[in-house]
C-alpha beads as a LAMMPS data file, in Angstrom:
LAMMPS data file: protein, C-alpha beads

287 atoms
286 bonds

1 atom types
1 bond types

-500.0 500.0 xlo xhi
-500.0 500.0 ylo yhi
-500.0 500.0 zlo zhi

Masses

1 110.0

Atoms # bond

1 1 1 -131.967 -197.369 -44.206
2 1 1 -135.725 -197.966 -45.462
3 1 1 -135.458 -198.227 -49.205
4 1 1 -139.104 -196.720 -49.485
5 1 1 -137.791 -193.359 -48.014
6 1 1 -136.296 -192.690 -51.362
7 1 1 -139.600 -193.537 -53.373
8 1 1 -140.997 -190.419 -55.069
9 1 1 -144.470 -189.341 -53.912
10 1 1 -147.369 -190.673 -56.216
11 1 1 -149.079 -187.401 -55.872
12 1 1 -149.085 -184.043 -54.003
13 1 1 -151.182 -185.084 -51.164
14 1 1 -148.485 -187.865 -50.036
15 1 1 -145.910 -185.257 -49.608
16 1 1 -148.069 -183.101 -47.373
17 1 1 -147.861 -183.145 -43.685
18 1 1 -150.628 -185.339 -41.848
19 1 1 -152.633 -182.388 -40.600
20 1 1 -152.957 -181.081 -44.121
21 1 1 -153.887 -184.328 -45.477
22 1 1 -156.862 -184.581 -43.192
23 1 1 -158.113 -180.847 -44.280
24 1 1 -160.847 -181.510 -46.685
25 1 1 -160.751 -179.753 -49.923
26 1 1 -163.643 -177.129 -50.730
27 1 1 -163.711 -175.433 -54.174
28 1 1 -163.452 -171.753 -53.882
29 1 1 -166.722 -170.856 -55.511
30 1 1 -168.307 -172.497 -52.565
31 1 1 -167.435 -169.747 -50.238
32 1 1 -167.681 -166.057 -50.186
33 1 1 -165.937 -163.455 -47.965
34 1 1 -168.070 -160.984 -46.109
35 1 1 -166.548 -157.541 -46.836
36 1 1 -167.825 -156.006 -43.737
37 1 1 -167.035 -158.698 -40.873
38 1 1 -164.704 -161.101 -42.956
39 1 1 -166.528 -164.071 -42.215
40 1 1 -166.272 -167.008 -44.718
41 1 1 -169.803 -167.898 -45.742
42 1 1 -171.018 -171.061 -47.682
43 1 1 -172.636 -169.620 -50.926
44 1 1 -175.613 -171.947 -50.361
45 1 1 -176.102 -170.578 -46.940
46 1 1 -175.922 -166.942 -48.142
47 1 1 -178.236 -167.578 -50.937
48 1 1 -180.912 -169.133 -48.587
49 1 1 -180.526 -165.963 -46.411
50 1 1 -181.387 -163.650 -49.448
51 1 1 -177.701 -162.852 -49.872
52 1 1 -177.355 -161.447 -46.377
53 1 1 -174.600 -162.261 -44.187
54 1 1 -175.723 -164.544 -41.266
55 1 1 -173.372 -162.894 -38.825
56 1 1 -173.375 -159.051 -39.381
57 1 1 -176.460 -158.484 -41.592
58 1 1 -174.384 -157.094 -44.591
59 1 1 -176.472 -157.088 -47.518
60 1 1 -174.772 -158.298 -50.695
61 1 1 -175.908 -156.913 -53.920
62 1 1 -178.617 -158.887 -55.861
63 1 1 -179.222 -158.966 -59.494
64 1 1 -182.555 -158.115 -61.057
65 1 1 -183.825 -161.883 -61.658
66 1 1 -182.704 -162.637 -58.132
67 1 1 -184.830 -159.884 -56.521
68 1 1 -187.855 -160.530 -58.705
69 1 1 -187.763 -164.019 -57.461
70 1 1 -187.621 -162.744 -53.998
71 1 1 -190.523 -160.014 -54.107
72 1 1 -192.984 -161.391 -56.869
73 1 1 -195.073 -164.519 -55.961
74 1 1 -194.021 -167.689 -57.698
75 1 1 -194.496 -167.831 -61.558
76 1 1 -196.630 -164.645 -61.422
77 1 1 -194.163 -162.062 -62.964
78 1 1 -195.084 -161.343 -66.773
79 1 1 -192.103 -159.182 -68.326
80 1 1 -193.020 -156.240 -70.280
81 1 1 -190.684 -154.613 -73.171
82 1 1 -188.130 -157.421 -72.843
83 1 1 -186.729 -156.778 -76.140
84 1 1 -185.880 -153.045 -75.913
85 1 1 -182.025 -152.690 -75.882
86 1 1 -179.720 -149.776 -75.968
87 1 1 -177.869 -148.688 -79.012
88 1 1 -174.808 -146.309 -79.381
89 1 1 -177.029 -143.580 -80.587
90 1 1 -174.280 -140.864 -80.197
91 1 1 -171.567 -142.977 -81.640
92 1 1 -169.758 -142.829 -78.303
93 1 1 -166.152 -144.542 -78.654
94 1 1 -166.226 -148.076 -77.155
95 1 1 -169.735 -148.013 -76.288
96 1 1 -170.747 -151.066 -78.418
97 1 1 -168.148 -153.182 -76.653
98 1 1 -169.531 -152.181 -73.311
99 1 1 -173.092 -153.004 -74.043
100 1 1 -171.856 -156.302 -75.440
101 1 1 -170.073 -157.118 -72.181
102 1 1 -173.016 -156.050 -70.103
103 1 1 -175.258 -158.173 -72.127
104 1 1 -173.197 -161.312 -71.271
105 1 1 -174.659 -161.033 -67.635
106 1 1 -178.009 -162.469 -69.138
107 1 1 -179.849 -158.935 -69.276
108 1 1 -180.608 -156.574 -72.091
109 1 1 -181.094 -153.597 -70.209
110 1 1 -180.415 -151.950 -66.764
111 1 1 -183.877 -152.521 -65.703
112 1 1 -186.535 -155.157 -65.732
113 1 1 -190.128 -154.408 -65.599
114 1 1 -193.458 -156.499 -65.698
115 1 1 -196.649 -156.990 -63.771
116 1 1 -197.028 -159.474 -61.165
117 1 1 -198.486 -160.425 -57.860
118 1 1 -196.934 -159.578 -54.652
119 1 1 -198.583 -161.325 -51.730
120 1 1 -201.561 -162.106 -54.187
121 1 1 -201.930 -158.276 -55.075
122 1 1 -201.663 -157.266 -58.658
123 1 1 -198.743 -154.970 -58.876
124 1 1 -196.316 -153.444 -61.282
125 1 1 -192.679 -154.228 -60.547
126 1 1 -189.473 -152.552 -61.885
127 1 1 -186.010 -153.733 -60.744
128 1 1 -182.786 -152.183 -61.625
129 1 1 -180.057 -154.821 -62.418
130 1 1 -176.496 -154.165 -61.003
131 1 1 -175.257 -156.553 -63.629
132 1 1 -175.933 -154.245 -66.527
133 1 1 -173.475 -151.529 -66.291
134 1 1 -174.070 -151.062 -62.315
135 1 1 -177.823 -150.141 -63.296
136 1 1 -176.900 -146.922 -65.235
137 1 1 -179.809 -145.087 -66.490
138 1 1 -179.764 -144.643 -70.353
139 1 1 -182.647 -143.773 -72.850
140 1 1 -184.021 -147.541 -72.881
141 1 1 -183.937 -147.476 -69.153
142 1 1 -186.100 -144.247 -68.796
143 1 1 -188.540 -145.495 -71.712
144 1 1 -189.052 -148.835 -69.976
145 1 1 -189.634 -147.265 -66.562
146 1 1 -191.868 -144.695 -68.044
147 1 1 -193.955 -147.276 -69.992
148 1 1 -194.247 -149.339 -66.735
149 1 1 -195.799 -146.148 -65.135
150 1 1 -198.388 -145.722 -67.850
151 1 1 -199.215 -149.240 -67.898
152 1 1 -199.861 -148.935 -63.966
153 1 1 -201.709 -145.870 -64.641
154 1 1 -203.903 -147.175 -67.038
155 1 1 -204.695 -150.457 -65.276
156 1 1 -204.862 -148.778 -61.836
157 1 1 -202.023 -150.762 -60.221
158 1 1 -199.668 -149.803 -57.476
159 1 1 -195.926 -149.734 -58.873
160 1 1 -192.923 -150.793 -56.847
161 1 1 -189.399 -149.844 -58.232
162 1 1 -186.183 -151.307 -56.768
163 1 1 -183.378 -148.970 -57.715
164 1 1 -179.630 -149.597 -57.855
165 1 1 -177.491 -147.197 -60.010
166 1 1 -174.379 -145.165 -60.536
167 1 1 -176.231 -142.431 -62.187
168 1 1 -177.067 -141.485 -66.002
169 1 1 -175.205 -143.270 -68.521
170 1 1 -172.600 -140.793 -69.719
171 1 1 -172.166 -142.584 -73.018
172 1 1 -175.708 -141.245 -74.111
173 1 1 -175.060 -137.699 -72.991
174 1 1 -178.043 -135.336 -72.639
175 1 1 -180.316 -138.183 -73.955
176 1 1 -179.530 -139.964 -70.645
177 1 1 -180.113 -136.925 -68.422
178 1 1 -183.644 -136.284 -70.140
179 1 1 -184.746 -139.457 -68.741
180 1 1 -184.804 -137.803 -65.400
181 1 1 -187.684 -135.346 -66.346
182 1 1 -189.226 -138.022 -68.656
183 1 1 -189.685 -140.685 -65.486
184 1 1 -190.475 -138.011 -62.804
185 1 1 -193.432 -136.901 -65.205
186 1 1 -194.900 -140.381 -65.557
187 1 1 -194.551 -140.526 -61.869
188 1 1 -196.393 -137.630 -61.297
189 1 1 -199.354 -138.709 -63.735
190 1 1 -199.405 -141.987 -61.737
191 1 1 -199.811 -139.913 -58.499
192 1 1 -202.571 -137.618 -59.944
193 1 1 -204.562 -140.810 -60.752
194 1 1 -204.547 -141.506 -57.010
195 1 1 -202.196 -144.582 -57.312
196 1 1 -199.558 -145.864 -54.940
197 1 1 -195.745 -145.740 -55.783
198 1 1 -193.282 -147.472 -53.476
199 1 1 -189.488 -147.056 -54.130
200 1 1 -186.952 -149.489 -52.641
201 1 1 -183.406 -148.124 -52.489
202 1 1 -180.698 -150.584 -52.668
203 1 1 -176.760 -150.143 -52.714
204 1 1 -175.778 -147.946 -54.511
205 1 1 -178.423 -145.606 -55.657
206 1 1 -176.759 -142.398 -56.794
207 1 1 -176.602 -139.688 -59.577
208 1 1 -179.513 -138.960 -61.998
209 1 1 -181.581 -141.927 -60.726
210 1 1 -181.516 -140.350 -57.094
211 1 1 -182.595 -137.101 -58.418
212 1 1 -185.544 -138.330 -60.292
213 1 1 -187.798 -141.314 -59.943
214 1 1 -185.970 -142.852 -56.963
215 1 1 -187.083 -140.106 -54.501
216 1 1 -190.388 -139.464 -56.223
217 1 1 -192.232 -142.423 -54.355
218 1 1 -195.015 -141.839 -52.012
219 1 1 -193.277 -144.342 -49.400
220 1 1 -189.410 -144.506 -49.852
221 1 1 -187.901 -147.766 -48.327
222 1 1 -183.899 -148.540 -48.213
223 1 1 -182.148 -151.645 -47.414
224 1 1 -179.622 -151.231 -44.460
225 1 1 -176.394 -149.285 -45.222
226 1 1 -177.523 -148.227 -48.676
227 1 1 -175.447 -145.609 -50.187
228 1 1 -177.982 -143.070 -51.355
229 1 1 -176.937 -139.432 -52.864
230 1 1 -176.301 -137.383 -55.905
231 1 1 -172.914 -136.375 -55.986
232 1 1 -169.881 -138.242 -54.167
233 1 1 -169.110 -137.349 -50.610
234 1 1 -165.458 -136.052 -51.473
235 1 1 -167.005 -133.785 -54.279
236 1 1 -169.544 -132.302 -51.553
237 1 1 -166.869 -131.705 -49.148
238 1 1 -164.482 -130.010 -51.643
239 1 1 -167.488 -127.727 -52.603
240 1 1 -168.673 -126.673 -49.374
241 1 1 -165.165 -127.108 -47.589
242 1 1 -166.389 -129.090 -44.752
243 1 1 -165.905 -132.682 -43.309
244 1 1 -168.959 -134.684 -43.617
245 1 1 -170.247 -137.282 -41.050
246 1 1 -168.651 -140.890 -41.641
247 1 1 -172.238 -142.221 -42.293
248 1 1 -173.192 -139.438 -44.684
249 1 1 -175.448 -140.702 -47.336
250 1 1 -176.025 -143.978 -45.774
251 1 1 -179.619 -145.135 -45.420
252 1 1 -179.771 -144.821 -41.659
253 1 1 -178.482 -141.314 -41.835
254 1 1 -181.148 -140.051 -44.470
255 1 1 -183.814 -141.768 -42.285
256 1 1 -182.906 -139.436 -39.513
257 1 1 -182.990 -136.549 -41.886
258 1 1 -186.394 -137.568 -43.272
259 1 1 -185.268 -138.360 -46.700
260 1 1 -186.090 -142.114 -46.168
261 1 1 -189.297 -143.625 -44.552
262 1 1 -187.993 -146.871 -43.192
263 1 1 -184.957 -148.981 -43.376
264 1 1 -186.004 -152.511 -43.966
265 1 1 -183.803 -155.617 -43.897
266 1 1 -184.188 -157.735 -46.845
267 1 1 -185.654 -160.734 -45.052
268 1 1 -188.557 -158.367 -44.067
269 1 1 -188.910 -156.632 -47.371
270 1 1 -191.737 -158.400 -49.152
271 1 1 -193.837 -158.487 -45.866
272 1 1 -193.489 -154.736 -45.663
273 1 1 -194.528 -154.173 -49.166
274 1 1 -197.336 -156.320 -48.955
275 1 1 -198.662 -154.619 -45.615
276 1 1 -198.212 -151.159 -47.051
277 1 1 -200.361 -152.281 -49.992
278 1 1 -203.092 -153.647 -48.082
279 1 1 -202.963 -150.442 -45.703
280 1 1 -203.570 -148.168 -48.989
281 1 1 -206.676 -150.456 -49.955
282 1 1 -205.046 -153.011 -52.564
283 1 1 -205.692 -156.672 -52.447
284 1 1 -209.168 -156.520 -50.972
285 1 1 -210.752 -158.174 -54.024
286 1 1 -208.170 -161.105 -53.287
287 1 1 -209.467 -161.481 -49.573

Bonds

1 1 1 2
2 1 2 3
3 1 3 4
4 1 4 5
5 1 5 6
6 1 6 7
7 1 7 8
8 1 8 9
9 1 9 10
10 1 10 11
11 1 11 12
12 1 12 13
13 1 13 14
14 1 14 15
15 1 15 16
16 1 16 17
17 1 17 18
18 1 18 19
19 1 19 20
20 1 20 21
21 1 21 22
22 1 22 23
23 1 23 24
24 1 24 25
25 1 25 26
26 1 26 27
27 1 27 28
28 1 28 29
29 1 29 30
30 1 30 31
31 1 31 32
32 1 32 33
33 1 33 34
34 1 34 35
35 1 35 36
36 1 36 37
37 1 37 38
38 1 38 39
39 1 39 40
40 1 40 41
41 1 41 42
42 1 42 43
43 1 43 44
44 1 44 45
45 1 45 46
46 1 46 47
47 1 47 48
48 1 48 49
49 1 49 50
50 1 50 51
51 1 51 52
52 1 52 53
53 1 53 54
54 1 54 55
55 1 55 56
56 1 56 57
57 1 57 58
58 1 58 59
59 1 59 60
60 1 60 61
61 1 61 62
62 1 62 63
63 1 63 64
64 1 64 65
65 1 65 66
66 1 66 67
67 1 67 68
68 1 68 69
69 1 69 70
70 1 70 71
71 1 71 72
72 1 72 73
73 1 73 74
74 1 74 75
75 1 75 76
76 1 76 77
77 1 77 78
78 1 78 79
79 1 79 80
80 1 80 81
81 1 81 82
82 1 82 83
83 1 83 84
84 1 84 85
85 1 85 86
86 1 86 87
87 1 87 88
88 1 88 89
89 1 89 90
90 1 90 91
91 1 91 92
92 1 92 93
93 1 93 94
94 1 94 95
95 1 95 96
96 1 96 97
97 1 97 98
98 1 98 99
99 1 99 100
100 1 100 101
101 1 101 102
102 1 102 103
103 1 103 104
104 1 104 105
105 1 105 106
106 1 106 107
107 1 107 108
108 1 108 109
109 1 109 110
110 1 110 111
111 1 111 112
112 1 112 113
113 1 113 114
114 1 114 115
115 1 115 116
116 1 116 117
117 1 117 118
118 1 118 119
119 1 119 120
120 1 120 121
121 1 121 122
122 1 122 123
123 1 123 124
124 1 124 125
125 1 125 126
126 1 126 127
127 1 127 128
128 1 128 129
129 1 129 130
130 1 130 131
131 1 131 132
132 1 132 133
133 1 133 134
134 1 134 135
135 1 135 136
136 1 136 137
137 1 137 138
138 1 138 139
139 1 139 140
140 1 140 141
141 1 141 142
142 1 142 143
143 1 143 144
144 1 144 145
145 1 145 146
146 1 146 147
147 1 147 148
148 1 148 149
149 1 149 150
150 1 150 151
151 1 151 152
152 1 152 153
153 1 153 154
154 1 154 155
155 1 155 156
156 1 156 157
157 1 157 158
158 1 158 159
159 1 159 160
160 1 160 161
161 1 161 162
162 1 162 163
163 1 163 164
164 1 164 165
165 1 165 166
166 1 166 167
167 1 167 168
168 1 168 169
169 1 169 170
170 1 170 171
171 1 171 172
172 1 172 173
173 1 173 174
174 1 174 175
175 1 175 176
176 1 176 177
177 1 177 178
178 1 178 179
179 1 179 180
180 1 180 181
181 1 181 182
182 1 182 183
183 1 183 184
184 1 184 185
185 1 185 186
186 1 186 187
187 1 187 188
188 1 188 189
189 1 189 190
190 1 190 191
191 1 191 192
192 1 192 193
193 1 193 194
194 1 194 195
195 1 195 196
196 1 196 197
197 1 197 198
198 1 198 199
199 1 199 200
200 1 200 201
201 1 201 202
202 1 202 203
203 1 203 204
204 1 204 205
205 1 205 206
206 1 206 207
207 1 207 208
208 1 208 209
209 1 209 210
210 1 210 211
211 1 211 212
212 1 212 213
213 1 213 214
214 1 214 215
215 1 215 216
216 1 216 217
217 1 217 218
218 1 218 219
219 1 219 220
220 1 220 221
221 1 221 222
222 1 222 223
223 1 223 224
224 1 224 225
225 1 225 226
226 1 226 227
227 1 227 228
228 1 228 229
229 1 229 230
230 1 230 231
231 1 231 232
232 1 232 233
233 1 233 234
234 1 234 235
235 1 235 236
236 1 236 237
237 1 237 238
238 1 238 239
239 1 239 240
240 1 240 241
241 1 241 242
242 1 242 243
243 1 243 244
244 1 244 245
245 1 245 246
246 1 246 247
247 1 247 248
248 1 248 249
249 1 249 250
250 1 250 251
251 1 251 252
252 1 252 253
253 1 253 254
254 1 254 255
255 1 255 256
256 1 256 257
257 1 257 258
258 1 258 259
259 1 259 260
260 1 260 261
261 1 261 262
262 1 262 263
263 1 263 264
264 1 264 265
265 1 265 266
266 1 266 267
267 1 267 268
268 1 268 269
269 1 269 270
270 1 270 271
271 1 271 272
272 1 272 273
273 1 273 274
274 1 274 275
275 1 275 276
276 1 276 277
277 1 277 278
278 1 278 279
279 1 279 280
280 1 280 281
281 1 281 282
282 1 282 283
283 1 283 284
284 1 284 285
285 1 285 286
286 1 286 287
């Protein structure tokens, strides 16, 4: 008998079958599974494709900074009101801990606002951030968006707002709900000045955000399969006692019903916005 057959393997690889030994090891963080088609995607490939599945076109969520990088011209974004932060104004139990956890994402609030160039055109850009409490709307969120509208109105700029939200922030109670009227009023004053407001609805856009500034846009765009609504589907079904269509509250369904002007894939979103800005007379000075 071969004496070497009793030798203890030096490491785990030596005890594996030959076919497993030849399989290269790839760290988990290098892959991501598409929830729609179950395809395993290289993280680098997905990032290069603007966080869109290369097989089925599923749009993964992007955080605020990633979306700014996608839409704003390189090094043109100048953030406004970056130091405004939410506080526990109603002494809601556990709210401080939730805010602290949310800030670990790198954002101070659920929206990032600033002036930038989009295709060389001066614009005001607001991007809601899914990393901060799923983009929920608190008093600071409403204040930042209102200030962005006021800045755009004063400086005669078009404004583009990318929404993502679970709705009003319950920890701030009625003060959060007041932001619906506050932001809508600012949008109306911007409109009265003859300026363009484009909204980009991303998954999900729900609750008080949908019921206010998200649907106030002169032009409303949405990414594919975005969930858009006020109340949840089950709540509506229980209220009206009817079964709703499977694609109810999805962007494509709302497009058919006239609530959305266009469903635009992410890789064509910036070009679409630039084209709309030019159609409405912006950017002529840069040409």
